[in-house]
C-alpha positions in Angstrom: 21.8 14.2 4.8 18.3 12.8 4.5 16.4 10.9 7.1 13.9 8.4 5.9 11.1 6.6 7.8 9.1 3.5 6.9 5.5 2.9 7.8 3.4 -0.2 7.1 0.1 0.2 5.2 -2.6 -2.4 4.4 -4.8 -1.7 1.4 -7.4 -3.5 -0.7 -9.2 -3.2 -4.0 -11.8 -5.2 -5.9 -9.9 -4.5 -9.1 -6.3 -5.7 -8.8 -3.1 -5.8 -6.7 -1.9 -2.8 -8.7 -5.0 -0.8 -7.8 -4.7 -1.8 -4.2 -1.1 -0.6 -4.2 -2.0 2.7 -5.9 -4.8 3.3 -3.4 -2.5 2.6 -0.5 0.1 5.1 -1.7 -2.5 7.8 -2.4 -4.1 7.4 1.0 -0.7 7.4 2.8 0.2 10.5 0.9 -2.7 12.4 2.4 -1.3 12.1 5.9 2.5 11.7 5.2 4.5 14.1 3.1 7.5 13.4 0.9 6.7 9.7 0.0 9.7 8.3 -1.8 8.8 4.6 -2.4 6.5 1.7 -1.7 7.5 -1.9 -1.3 4.9 -4.6 -1.7 5.7 -7.0 1.1 2.8 -9.4 0.8 -0.2 -10.0 -1.6 -3.3 -11.9 -0.7 -6.9 -12.2 -1.7 -10.3 -12.7 0.0 -12.6 -15.3 -1.5 -16.4 -15.0 -1.6 -18.6 -17.8 -3.1 -15.6 -19.5 -4.6 -14.3 -16.5 -6.5 -11.7 -13.7 -5.7 -13.5 -10.9 -3.9 -10.8 -8.4 -2.9 -7.1 -8.0 -3.6 -5.0 -7.0 -0.6 -1.4 -5.7 -0.3 0.8 -5.1 2.7 3.0 -2.1 1.8 6.1 -0.6 3.3 5.9 3.2 2.5 9.2 5.1 2.7 9.1 8.9 3.2 11.6 11.6 3.9 11.5 13.3 7.3 12.0 17.1 6.9 
């Protein structure tokens, strides 16, 4: 039987929501082992001088507890 745990991670990128998601998963994987999935709960942007500056995602990262 596997036990899974979920943590919430906030990540941002100047490129895209996909890049912000990938960066969040990579960073979470440096401190948490056995990451199984990531769920994008929310997406948002910051605006600077009338243009999109940063893409932000709120992720739910699921990992297996060994």
